[in-house]
C-alpha positions, 0 to 999 in steps of 0.5 A: 289656434285650437288642435284640431279633433277629427272625432264624429262627436266633436264635428256633430257639435250640438247636432243629434239625428232626431226629428227636426220638425215633428210639429204638424206643418212640419210633416205636411211639408215632409209629406208634400216633397215625398209626394212631390218625389212620387208624382215625378217617378210617376212622369218617368214610368211612362217614357220611352227611350227617345225621351231620355232628358225628360226622363233624366230632368223628372228623375233629377227633380224625383231625387231632389225632393226625396232629399229634401223631404229627407232633410226637412226631418233630419236637419242635415244643412243643421249638421253642416253649419255646425261642422262649419262652426267646429272648423271655424273654432278648430281654425281660429277664425271664430270671430270672422265667421259672418264675413265667411258666411257671407261669402259662402252663401255668395258663393253658392247663391252664385253657384246655384245660378249658374248652373240653374242657367247652364242647365236652362241654356243647354236644355232649352226645350225642357225649360219650355216644356215644363216652366212651372217645374223649372219655376218650383225648382228656382223657388226651392233654391232660392228658399234653400239659399236664404234659408241657408244665409241664416242671418238674423234679420233674414230669419225674422222676416221668414218667420212672419206669419201670414194665413196662419203660416210662417214666411218659410213654410209658404215659400216652402210649400209654393216650391213644391207644388209648382213641381207637383202640378207640373208633373201632374200637368204632364201626366194628363197631357202624356194620356190624352197625346201619347207618344209625343 
């Protein structure tokens, strides 16, 4: 078994801080995430104190969209993958990494579903009020789990082109704009039904 090195460079592996998606679609998706965050914050601004749950929901969405927008360009998920790869090498289980990867994805997918269902049950009224936002979040969480799997056959499916865009780009943009449309819908609703 290799000795465990704690240097930052060792744990970063091949990842280096840089712009991960410098092409036009990468920037369009990053901008869309940040636009979604702005829309979510605009939903929060006019809310009064009696709408705490609605405010918390949209703040969570704003934070999620901001993080995913930053991650789109910095590829922080690649850093996590590199750290796991380095840990597998140091731990002597690199050859079994596919099995560990599969169970990690199953665990993370199950955890995401459990958290989502728990949130949806606890906040049923929000779920009914913002089905598009929840649909967008489900889409994005599904995309993250599928992308995180990064098995060769998943990667091949995600890279297929439709309408000049890859499937992964279409999935990501669909999730983002479901959330954006839900936010715009809520802003319009609050203009025409203030105090609701």
